[in-house]
GUKOL-827925 format. One record per residue: x negated, y negated, z of N, C-alpha, C in turn. Coordinates in steps of 0.2 Angstrom, whole numbers, padded with zeros to 4 digits, always signed. Layout:
REM residues N
XYZXYZXYZ
...
END
This chain:
REM residues 110
-0097+0527+0031-0092+0526+0035-0094+0532+0036
-0095+0533+0044-0094+0542+0049-0088+0543+0049
-0082+0538+0052-0073+0540+0055-0070+0540+0052
-0072+0542+0044-0064+0544+0039-0067+0546+0037
-0063+0552+0032-0063+0559+0027-0061+0554+0023
-0066+0553+0016-0065+0550+0009-0061+0556+0006
-0055+0553+0004-0050+0554-0002-0053+0555-0008
-0051+0558-0014-0054+0553-0021-0045+0556-0023
-0043+0549-0025-0037+0548-0025-0036+0551-0035
-0037+0546-0039-0036+0544-0045-0040+0539-0046
-0042+0540-0055-0046+0536-0058-0045+0527-0058
-0048+0522-0058-0048+0517-0056-0045+0514-0059
-0045+0518-0067-0041+0513-0073-0033+0516-0072
-0031+0516-0068-0024+0520-0067-0019+0518-0064
-0023+0514-0061-0020+0508-0057-0019+0501-0058
-0016+0498-0065-0015+0491-0067-0014+0488-0060
-0021+0480-0061-0019+0473-0058-0016+0472-0056
-0013+0470-0052-0005+0467-0048-0001+0469-0049
-0004+0477-0049+0001+0483-0045+0000+0487-0041
+0006+0491-0037+0004+0494-0032+0008+0498-0031
+0004+0507-0027+0009+0514-0027+0006+0518-0020
+0014+0519-0020+0012+0521-0010+0010+0530-0012
+0005+0532-0008+0003+0537-0007+0002+0539-0002
+0006+0545-0003+0005+0552+0003+0002+0558+0004
-0003+0557+0011-0010+0560+0012-0005+0565+0017
-0005+0570+0016-0006+0577+0022+0001+0571+0025
+0005+0568+0023+0012+0562+0030+0011+0555+0031
+0000+0556+0026+0002+0549+0028+0004+0543+0024
+0007+0538+0025+0009+0534+0019+0008+0528+0018
+0002+0525+0013-0004+0522+0012+0001+0517+0008
+0001+0512+0004+0001+0507+0000-0006+0504-0001
-0006+0507-0006-0012+0505-0010-0012+0500-0017
-0016+0494-0016-0014+0491-0020-0021+0485-0026
-0019+0485-0033-0022+0482-0035-0024+0475-0037
-0025+0470-0034-0027+0463-0033-0030+0460-0037
-0030+0455-0039-0036+0450-0043-0045+0452-0038
-0045+0453-0034-0051+0451-0029-0052+0460-0028
-0047+0466-0031-0052+0471-0030-0044+0478-0028
-0047+0483-0026-0042+0489-0023-0041+0488-0016
-0038+0487-0012-0033+0486-0008-0028+0491-0002
-0028+0494+0004-0024+0499+0006-0022+0497+0014
-0014+0498+0014-0012+0495+0020-0006+0500+0023
-0006+0502+0028-0002+0505+0029+0007+0505+0027
+0011+0512+0020+0014+0508+0017+0020+0505+0021
+0023+0506+0029+0025+0503+0029+0025+0497+0036
+0029+0491+0034+0028+0485+0036+0028+0484+0043
+0027+0480+0047+0025+0481+0052+0032+0479+0057
+0035+0475+0055+0042+0473+0054+0047+0476+0058
+0050+0477+0053+0055+0484+0050+0055+0492+0046
+0047+0491+0045+0047+0499+0040+0049+0499+0035
+0049+0493+0028+0050+0490+0024+0044+0494+0019
+0044+0497+0014+0037+0498+0012+0036+0493+0005
+0029+0492+0009+0023+0489+0005+0021+0488-0002
+0023+0492-0004+0020+0494-0010+0024+0494-0017
+0030+0490-0013+0038+0488-0018+0036+0478-0016
+0031+0477-0012+0032+0470-0011+0028+0466-0017
+0030+0460-0018+0028+0455-0023+0020+0454-0021
+0012+0455-0026+0006+0453-0024+0004+0446-0027
+0003+0443-0022+0000+0436-0022-0005+0434-0022
-0012+0434-0027-0019+0429-0021-0021+0432-0016
-0024+0440-0015-0025+0442-0009-0019+0441-0005
-0011+0442-0008-0008+0444+0000-0003+0447-0005
+0001+0454+0003+0007+0453-0003+0016+0454+0003
+0020+0452-0002+0025+0451+0003+0029+0458+0000
+0033+0456+0011+0037+0460+0012+0042+0461+0006
+0044+0468+0006+0050+0467+0001+0058+0463+0004
+0055+0466+0009+0062+0464+0015+0066+0461+0016
+0059+0455+0020+0063+0450+0023+0055+0444+0023
+0050+0446+0018+0047+0443+0016+0041+0440+0021
+0040+0445+0025+0034+0444+0030+0025+0444+0022
+0021+0440+0024+0017+0441+0020+0010+0442+0024
+0005+0446+0020+0001+0450+0024-0006+0450+0020
-0012+0448+0021-0018+0448+0017-0019+0455+0019
-0021+0456+0011-0025+0463+0008-0030+0466+0010
-0034+0462+0013-0040+0461+0013-0041+0465+0022
-0037+0459+0025-0038+0462+0032-0030+0464+0037
-0024+0464+0033-0019+0465+0035-0014+0460+0039
-0020+0456+0043-0015+0450+0045-0010+0447+0041
-0005+0444+0047+0000+0439+0043+0000+0435+0044
-0001+0430+0039+0001+0423+0032+0004+0420+0037
+0010+0420+0035+0016+0417+0036+0017+0415+0041
+0015+0419+0047+0016+0415+0058+0011+0419+0061
+0013+0420+0066+0008+0426+0071+0011+0433+0068
+0009+0435+0070+0015+0443+0073+0009+0448+0071
+0012+0455+0073+0009+0461+0071+0005+0463+0063
-0003+0464+0062-0006+0466+0057-0003+0472+0054
-0003+0473+0047-0004+0478+0042-0010+0481+0045
-0006+0487+0046-0014+0493+0046-0017+0494+0041
-0024+0495+0039-0032+0490+0034-0035+0500+0033
-0033+0502+0026-0038+0509+0027-0043+0505+0022
-0046+0508+0023-0054+0507+0016-0052+0510+0011
-0055+0507+0006-0055+0509-0001-0061+0506-0004
-0061+0512-0011-0070+0511-0012-0068+0515-0019
-0072+0510-0025-0072+0514-0032-0080+0518-0033
-0075+0526-0032-0085+0532-0034-0084+0535-0040
-0090+0532-0044-0088+0535-0051-0086+0533-0056
-0081+0528-0055-0074+0527-0058-0067+0529-0057
-0068+0534-0049-0062+0536-0047-0060+0533-0039
-0053+0530-0039-0050+0528-0035-0052+0533-0027
-0056+0530-0021-0058+0537-0016-0051+0531-0008
-0048+0534-0004-0046+0533+0000-0051+0534+0008
-0051+0532+0013-0054+0532+0015-0051+0532+0022
-0049+0540+0027-0043+0539+0028-0049+0543+0038
-0044+0541+0042-0047+0542+0049-0051+0551+0052
-0054+0550+0052-0057+0556+0053-0053+0561+0057
-0049+0566+0057-0046+0568+0062-0051+0575+0068
-0048+0572+0073-0052+0576+0078-0051+0587+0079
-0058+0590+0079-0055+0597+0078-0051+0597+0087
-0047+0603+0087-0047+0605+0092-0053+0607+0097
-0050+0607+0101-0055+0609+0106-0056+0617+0108
END
């Protein structure tokens, strides 16, 4: 991906399956998840009212918002329980045993 900057986070073994953590990279808050189908990342703030998605329950490739129970697909960010605004998705990769997160490339000032 050329439109993102990859940030190396931690060894992939640092985040056990079925858990999530909030990652703050230069003020960008990202919820990083390790589900049964791999690693995923969504914006930390739930689109509904800003709840911390990293504190939500992970079930079957979805995260359930800890405040109001809205469910989001971890791979696509789409709302699963009914129509609604999706959660922002970030690319995640494992390179040489390390988790890397893709953040939008910042444009240089002209």
